[in-house]
C-alpha positions as CSV (number, residue, x, y, z in Angstrom):
1,M,-4.8,-35.1,-21.8
2,K,-0.9,-35.5,-22.3
3,A,-1.3,-34.3,-25.9
4,R,-3.9,-31.2,-24.8
5,F,-1.4,-29.9,-22.5
6,K,1.4,-30.0,-25.0
7,A,-0.8,-28.3,-27.4
8,L,-1.5,-25.7,-24.8
9,F,2.2,-25.2,-23.8
10,G,4.2,-26.1,-26.4
11,K,7.3,-28.8,-25.9
12,N,9.7,-25.9,-24.3
13,G,10.5,-27.4,-21.0
14,D,12.1,-24.0,-19.5
15,A,8.9,-22.3,-18.9
16,S,7.2,-22.8,-15.8
17,L,3.4,-24.1,-15.7
18,R,2.7,-20.9,-13.7
19,E,4.4,-18.8,-17.0
20,S,2.5,-21.1,-19.3
21,L,-1.0,-20.7,-17.8
22,G,-0.3,-16.6,-17.7
23,D,0.3,-16.8,-21.4
24,V,-2.3,-18.8,-22.5
25,I,-4.7,-16.5,-20.5
26,D,-3.4,-13.4,-21.6
27,Q,-3.1,-14.8,-25.4
28,H,-5.5,-17.5,-26.0
29,E,-8.6,-16.0,-28.1
30,G,-10.8,-18.4,-26.2
31,S,-10.1,-16.8,-23.0
32,R,-11.5,-13.5,-24.5
33,T,-14.8,-14.6,-24.9
34,E,-14.9,-16.9,-21.9
35,F,-13.5,-14.3,-19.4
36,S,-14.2,-10.7,-19.0
37,L,-11.2,-8.3,-19.1
38,R,-11.3,-8.2,-15.3
39,E,-11.6,-11.6,-14.6
40,R,-8.5,-12.3,-16.9
41,S,-6.4,-9.8,-15.0
42,M,-7.2,-11.1,-11.8
43,L,-6.1,-14.8,-12.9
44,I,-3.1,-13.5,-14.1
45,R,-2.7,-11.3,-10.6
46,L,-3.8,-14.5,-8.9
47,L,-0.6,-16.4,-10.8
48,D,1.6,-13.7,-10.3
49,F,0.8,-13.3,-6.6
50,G,2.2,-16.9,-5.8
51,E,5.7,-15.5,-6.8
52,L,5.5,-12.5,-4.7
53,R,7.6,-12.2,-1.3
54,V,6.4,-9.8,1.5
55,E,9.2,-7.1,0.5
56,D,7.2,-7.0,-2.9
57,V,3.8,-5.7,-1.4
58,M,5.0,-4.0,2.1
59,V,4.7,-0.1,2.3
60,P,8.1,0.8,3.0
61,R,9.3,2.5,6.4
62,A,9.4,5.7,5.3
63,D,5.6,5.7,4.1
64,I,4.4,4.2,7.5
65,D,2.1,6.2,9.4
66,S,2.7,5.0,13.3
67,V,2.1,6.6,16.6
68,D,4.4,6.3,20.0
69,E,2.8,4.7,23.0
70,N,3.0,7.7,24.8
71,I,0.7,9.9,22.5
72,A,-2.2,11.8,24.2
73,I,-5.9,10.1,23.1
74,G,-6.6,13.5,21.6
75,E,-3.5,13.7,19.6
76,L,-4.4,10.0,18.3
77,L,-7.8,11.0,17.3
78,S,-6.6,13.9,15.1
79,I,-3.9,11.5,13.4
80,F,-6.7,8.8,12.7
81,A,-8.8,11.8,11.0
82,T,-6.1,12.6,8.7
83,A,-4.1,9.1,8.2
84,G,-7.4,7.7,7.0
85,H,-6.8,4.3,8.2
86,S,-8.5,2.1,10.9
87,R,-5.2,0.6,12.2
88,L,-1.9,2.4,13.0
89,P,1.1,0.6,14.6
90,V,2.6,1.4,18.1
91,Y,6.0,1.6,19.0
92,R,8.0,2.8,21.9
93,E,10.8,5.7,21.3
94,T,11.4,4.6,17.6
95,L,9.5,2.3,15.0
96,D,12.7,-0.1,15.6
97,D,10.5,-1.1,18.7
98,P,7.2,-1.9,17.3
99,L,5.0,-2.9,20.2
100,G,1.7,-3.5,18.2
101,M,-1.2,-1.8,16.5
102,V,-4.2,0.4,17.6
103,H,-7.8,-0.1,16.0
104,I,-10.0,3.0,15.9
105,K,-12.9,0.5,16.8
106,D,-11.1,-0.4,20.2
107,L,-10.4,3.5,20.9
108,M,-14.1,4.1,19.8
109,H,-15.1,1.4,22.5
110,W,-13.1,2.7,25.5
111,M,-14.2,6.2,24.9
112,T,-18.1,5.0,24.8
113,K,-17.4,3.1,28.2
114,Q,-15.8,6.1,29.7
115,G,-18.5,8.5,28.4
116,A,-21.3,6.1,29.9
117,A,-23.1,8.1,32.3
118,K,-25.2,6.4,35.0
119,K,-28.8,7.5,35.2
120,P,-29.7,8.9,38.7
121,A,-32.2,6.7,40.7
122,R,-35.3,8.6,41.1
123,A,-38.0,8.2,44.1
124,S,-41.5,7.7,43.1
125,S,-44.8,6.4,44.5
126,A,-46.2,5.8,40.7
127,K,-46.6,2.2,39.8
128,P,-43.7,0.9,37.7
129,K,-44.3,1.1,33.8
130,P,-44.0,-2.2,32.3
131,A,-40.8,-2.6,30.3
132,K,-40.7,-1.8,26.9
133,S,-39.5,-4.4,24.3
134,K,-37.1,-1.7,22.8
135,P,-34.0,-1.1,25.1
136,Q,-33.3,2.6,26.2
137,A,-30.2,4.1,24.4
138,S,-27.1,4.4,26.9
139,N,-26.4,7.8,28.0
140,I,-23.2,8.9,26.4
141,N,-21.2,11.7,27.8
142,L,-18.1,12.4,25.8
143,G,-16.6,15.2,28.4
144,N,-16.1,12.6,30.7
145,V,-13.3,11.3,28.5
146,D,-9.9,12.3,29.6
147,L,-8.2,13.2,26.3
148,N,-4.9,13.5,28.1
149,L,-4.5,9.9,28.9
150,T,-1.9,8.6,26.8
151,L,-2.4,5.2,24.7
152,A,-0.3,3.1,27.1
153,E,-2.4,4.0,29.8
154,I,-5.7,3.0,28.4
155,D,-4.4,-0.6,27.2
156,V,-6.0,-1.3,24.1
157,T,-2.9,-2.2,21.8
158,R,-3.2,-5.3,19.9
159,T,-0.6,-7.6,18.7
160,V,0.8,-7.5,15.3
161,L,2.6,-10.3,13.3
162,F,6.7,-9.9,12.9
163,V,7.8,-11.6,9.6
164,P,10.9,-11.2,7.4
165,P,10.7,-9.6,4.0
166,S,11.5,-12.9,2.2
167,M,8.5,-14.9,3.6
168,S,6.0,-15.8,0.7
169,A,3.3,-13.1,0.6
170,G,0.9,-16.2,0.0
171,D,1.9,-17.8,3.4
172,L,1.6,-14.3,5.1
173,L,-2.2,-14.1,3.6
174,V,-2.8,-17.5,5.3
175,K,-1.0,-16.7,8.7
176,M,-3.2,-13.6,8.8
177,Q,-6.4,-15.6,8.0
178,T,-5.6,-18.1,10.6
179,T,-4.4,-15.7,13.5
180,R,-6.9,-12.9,12.6
181,I,-4.4,-10.6,12.9
182,H,-4.6,-8.3,10.0
183,M,-1.5,-6.5,10.1
184,A,2.3,-7.5,9.9
185,V,5.4,-5.6,10.6
186,V,8.4,-6.5,8.2
187,V,11.5,-6.6,10.3
188,D,15.3,-7.0,8.8
189,E,18.0,-9.3,9.9
190,Y,18.9,-6.8,12.9
191,G,15.4,-6.9,14.2
192,G,14.7,-3.4,12.6
193,T,11.5,-2.4,10.9
194,D,11.8,-2.5,7.2
195,G,7.8,-2.1,6.0
196,L,4.2,-2.9,6.9
197,V,1.9,-5.0,5.2
198,S,-1.9,-5.2,6.0
199,I,-4.3,-7.8,4.8
200,E,-5.6,-5.2,2.3
201,D,-2.0,-4.8,0.7
202,L,-2.4,-8.6,0.1
203,V,-6.0,-8.5,-1.1
204,E,-5.0,-5.7,-3.5
205,E,-2.4,-7.5,-5.3
206,I,-4.9,-10.0,-6.4
207,V,-8.2,-8.1,-7.1
208,G,-6.4,-4.8,-8.0
209,E,-6.4,-1.5,-5.9
210,I,-9.3,-1.1,-3.7
211,A,-10.4,2.4,-3.0
212,D,-12.9,3.1,-0.1
213,E,-14.7,6.5,1.1
214,H,-11.9,7.8,2.6
215,D,-9.0,7.3,0.1
216,A,-8.1,10.7,-1.4
217,E,-8.9,10.8,-5.2
218,E,-5.6,11.1,-6.8
219,G,-4.9,13.0,-9.9
220,P,-2.8,12.0,-13.1
221,M,0.5,10.9,-12.0
222,I,2.5,12.6,-15.0
223,E,1.0,15.9,-16.5
224,P,2.3,18.3,-19.0
225,E,4.2,21.2,-18.2
226,S,4.5,22.5,-21.7
227,D,5.4,20.4,-25.1
228,E,8.5,19.2,-24.1
229,V,8.3,19.0,-20.4
230,Y,6.3,16.7,-17.9
231,I,5.8,16.9,-14.1
232,A,5.7,13.2,-12.9
233,D,5.1,11.7,-9.6
234,A,8.2,9.3,-9.1
235,R,5.7,6.4,-8.4
236,T,4.4,6.6,-12.4
237,P,5.2,3.2,-14.1
238,I,7.8,3.1,-16.8
239,E,5.3,2.3,-19.2
240,E,3.2,5.5,-18.9
241,L,6.3,7.5,-20.1
242,E,7.1,4.9,-22.7
243,E,3.6,5.1,-24.1
244,L,3.9,9.0,-24.5
245,I,7.2,9.1,-26.0
246,G,6.9,5.9,-28.2
247,M,10.1,4.3,-27.2
248,P,11.2,1.8,-24.4
249,L,13.4,3.2,-21.4
250,V,14.1,-0.1,-19.9
251,A,16.1,-3.0,-21.4
252,D,14.8,-6.7,-20.9
253,V,17.7,-7.3,-18.8
254,R,16.7,-4.3,-16.2
255,E,13.0,-4.7,-16.3
256,E,12.9,-6.3,-13.0
257,D,15.2,-3.5,-11.4
258,A,13.0,-0.7,-12.0
259,D,8.9,-0.3,-12.6
260,T,8.7,3.3,-11.5
261,L,10.0,6.4,-13.0
262,G,12.0,7.0,-9.6
263,G,13.3,3.4,-9.7
264,L,14.5,3.9,-13.0
265,V,16.5,7.3,-12.1
266,F,17.7,5.2,-9.0
267,S,19.4,2.7,-11.3
268,L,20.7,5.2,-13.5
269,V,23.0,6.7,-11.0
270,G,23.0,4.1,-8.2
271,R,21.9,6.2,-5.3
272,I,19.2,9.0,-4.0
273,P,19.8,11.8,-6.1
274,V,19.6,15.3,-4.5
275,R,17.0,18.2,-5.1
276,G,17.9,20.2,-8.3
277,E,20.0,17.2,-9.7
278,L,19.7,16.6,-13.5
279,I,19.9,12.9,-14.3
280,R,20.6,12.0,-18.3
281,H,18.9,8.9,-19.6
282,E,20.7,7.2,-22.5
283,T,17.4,8.1,-24.9
284,G,18.4,11.8,-24.3
285,I,15.5,12.6,-21.8
286,E,16.5,14.5,-18.8
287,F,15.1,13.7,-15.1
288,E,15.3,17.0,-13.1
289,I,14.6,16.1,-9.3
290,L,12.1,18.2,-7.7
291,D,11.6,16.8,-4.6
292,A,13.5,13.9,-2.8
293,D,14.7,13.1,0.7
294,A,17.5,10.7,1.8
295,R,15.3,7.7,1.5
296,R,13.3,8.2,-1.8
297,I,12.3,10.2,-4.8
298,R,8.9,12.2,-4.7
299,K,8.5,13.9,-7.9
300,L,10.6,14.9,-11.0
301,R,10.3,16.9,-14.0
302,V,10.9,15.1,-17.2
303,H,12.5,17.0,-20.2
304,L,11.9,15.5,-23.8
305,L,13.5,18.3,-25.6
306,P,17.2,16.5,-25.6
307,L,15.4,13.4,-26.8
308,M,13.6,15.4,-29.8
309,Q,16.6,17.0,-30.7
310,K,18.7,13.9,-30.8
311,V,15.9,12.0,-32.9
312,N,15.7,15.2,-35.5
313,T,19.7,15.0,-35.6
314,A,19.5,11.5,-36.5
315,D,17.1,12.2,-39.4
């Protein structure tokens, strides 16, 4: 058995067993016949999952859809409709004072109870009819529901977990399973809100993105505007642009610092650039900031002409 492991993983003790297993699954010819592409991808994701921390999978603070405890129920329904989530975190005054979460199921249950109307009693001399085996449907009148009441007044807010960004993603998944609480607020060392993690975020790290009927279909993350210009979402993986231009944009020593074009641009200047700013990459590519706020870059225009001129000059 020992010789078999040496044959599979080699004699290099520097590589961890996790990395070696990943390499075997990814490169070993036998795995390509025994496992489907989807199965191999899931196995590799599972191995990588063990090394993830909460900060690697959380939704950043800037992207959190949340509601104040004093929101009116009518407005809350509208936010549920547009946000496309079944759970929303609830805060008091600011997101740095999170109280819990509200589940659309609990809200609907409360509305149903409020809308239930009692049937009026009727005097009759007729003999009572035998009870039917099928129960009568409840008489629900949603006009009885006061949509001006606030979320705090109806008391449907549930608790959430509070976790540090350094916590293992695997440990959080186990904690969610045991507590049956499927939302966690990520708090920094000062108690402020850093991000949000749902159980779906964790599961997607293993099985890939889970799109349901409420998820809007997104178009391509990078599209040509002309032969030398592309419009890109800042979340576009760097690999997509690398495939388009046929050359690497990130050196091996910087691979862990940037996975997206937005992250790449941030690493080039060490800050969030302002709208209209032009950032030049060492290859000659220029990134024009089309949309950004104080926290992140949203959209970029990628100019390839300087790169093409640089290549032609070198030739």
